N, C-alpha and C positions, 0 to 999 in steps of 0.2 A: 408449451410448447416454446421451446428456443430464439427468440429472431438474429441474422445474421448479425446485427450489434454485439449482441447477449455471446455470442455462437464464439466474437472477433474473441471481445475479452475477456472469454472464456480463458480464451489458447491464451492470453496475454499473462494472465495472474500465474494460471503457471508453468509460466518461463520465468516467471516472475521467480515464484516461488524454487525450482530447480538450480535459479541463478543466487538466491540465499543458503540454499540448502548446500551448495559448489561451494559456497563460501563459508562452509562451519556455522549459520547462524541458526539455531532452537527452536523453529514451528513449532508455536501457540497453540493457536487458534486461526482461522478462515473461514472470509467471509464473517464473520462478528456483526452483530442486529444491536442495536441500542437506539432509546431515545432516541435518540439525535438524526441515529443516523448507522450507518454498515463501514465496522475498519474492517481494509481488505484484507492485512495480512499484520497479525502478534507476530511477533519472533522478538529474539531475543541474542543477545551478542554480548557475551563472557556474560559481566551483571545490569550489563544495560537491554532496556525492555526495550522494542524501537515499533513504535506504530507505523505500518506502510502503503502511504495510495500507490494502487497502481493504476497509468494511467497510459493504455494500446489505442495506437493509431498508425495508422495506413503507410501514413506520410506524416512530412514536419511542413507539409503546403499550404497548415491552416498555422500552425509558431509550433513555438514547442511546446509536446506533453505536457509539462511542468508551470504552464501557464493557465489553464482549466481551473488548481489548487488557489481558485482565491480569496481572498482573506472569506467570504462568508464559509465557504467548504472548508477552510484549514479552521474554524472557531467550532467546525461538526464534527470536528476530528478530534483539535482537541474536548472538546465534551464528551465521547464515544466515546478517548480513553482515556478522563475522569473517572468516568461510569466504572468503565471494565476494571482499573484500578482500582478502584470501592470494594465494588464487584468482590473484589481478589482479595482484599483487604494488605494488598499493598500498598503500604502510607509511606519508606523510605527507602526506595527505591529512583536507580536511574532513571530517564528515559530517556528519551525522544524521535521527533515524525522526518520520516525519508516519504521519499516520492522515490519510486523505477517507473522510470519512461519506456516503452514499451513500442516500434518501433517495427515497419517493414510487414513482409506475405508473411502468415505465423508458422509457416516451416523456416523461416529462416530472419526471424526477427536480432533487431538492435539493441539490445538493455542498456541502458542509463542508469545507474542510480547515482542518487540527489540524495547523501546523510546531508542531519540537520539541517534542511530544506528548510527550513520557522518552527518560530517559539512557540 
């Protein structure tokens, strides 16, 4: 059984997926697990693979959601992305790391897409 935060996080990820689909991204994977952690969304925009971290918050009262993606979290995401690329034999492809901030009530989210958020 999911707790309240997991349900809220899942609603945020669903909103982020719908947002990306509307922007014509091709969704390749959701919640892709590796030894280093989980990649929330793997998508492709034209010829670029996009590894998306989704951060969902009820408000900005404790800062921006993207602030939670610190150096340690970034390293885990990078290693997970490298694992995905290796597993799929995608050796010479363009890729980037995005963050999608989802803020508000799960029936009325505000979405902020930060492209190329870190390297």
